[in-house]
C-alpha positions in Angstrom: -8.4 9.0 -121.1 -5.9 10.2 -123.7 -2.9 10.7 -121.5 -1.8 9.4 -118.0 -0.4 12.0 -115.8 2.2 10.6 -113.4 1.2 12.9 -110.6 -2.6 12.5 -110.8 -4.7 10.1 -108.6 -7.1 7.8 -110.4 -10.0 5.7 -109.2 -10.4 2.1 -110.1 -13.1 2.9 -112.6 -10.7 5.4 -114.4 -8.0 2.8 -114.3 -10.3 0.2 -115.8 -11.2 2.6 -118.6 -7.6 3.6 -119.2 -6.3 0.0 -119.3 -9.5 -1.4 -121.0 -9.8 -4.3 -118.6 -12.7 -5.6 -116.5 -13.3 -4.8 -112.9 -12.3 -8.3 -111.8 -9.0 -7.8 -113.5 -8.3 -4.6 -111.6 -9.2 -6.4 -108.4 -6.8 -9.3 -109.3 -4.0 -6.8 -110.1 -4.5 -5.1 -106.8 -4.7 -8.3 -104.8 -1.5 -9.7 -106.3 0.4 -6.5 -105.8 1.0 -6.0 -109.5 -0.8 -2.7 -109.3 0.0 -0.7 -106.2 -2.8 1.5 -104.7 -3.9 3.2 -101.5 -7.2 2.7 -99.9 -9.0 6.0 -99.2 -12.5 5.8 -97.5 -12.9 2.2 -98.5 -12.0 2.8 -102.2 -8.7 2.3 -103.9 -6.8 5.2 -105.5 -4.0 4.6 -107.9 -1.2 7.1 -108.7 -0.6 7.8 -112.4 3.1 6.7 -112.1 1.9 3.3 -111.0 -0.2 3.0 -114.2 2.8 4.1 -116.2 5.0 1.5 -114.4 2.4 -1.2 -115.2 2.1 -0.4 -118.9 5.8 0.5 -119.5 8.2 -2.0 -117.9 11.1 -0.1 -119.4 10.5 2.7 -116.9 10.6 0.2 -114.1 13.8 -1.3 -115.4 15.5 2.1 -115.6 14.4 2.9 -112.0 15.7 -0.5 -110.8 19.0 0.0 -112.6 19.5 3.5 -111.2 18.7 2.2 -107.7 21.2 -0.7 -108.0 23.9 1.6 -109.2 23.3 4.0 -106.3 23.2 1.1 -103.8 26.6 -0.2 -105.1 28.1 3.2 -104.8 26.9 3.6 -101.3 28.1 0.1 -100.3 31.6 0.9 -101.5 31.7 4.2 -99.6 30.4 2.6 -96.4 32.9 -0.3 -96.7 35.8 2.2 -96.5 34.6 3.6 -93.1 
């Protein structure tokens, strides 16, 4: 898999090939909540953006920073009500 599309849905087998890890590692990541997925028909499906979040923590940090900034702004506006 040359490129991970953030809007595409991947099976656990595709995730396994993309990350080059074993099936048991994928199960462990899912069980611990490190890799978020949805269960469809008894099988897990993983969004591409979750794979990108897993392999690129900088994206996650940017998202958390943006969220914290927005939260602070909203709290200050609500405080004035």
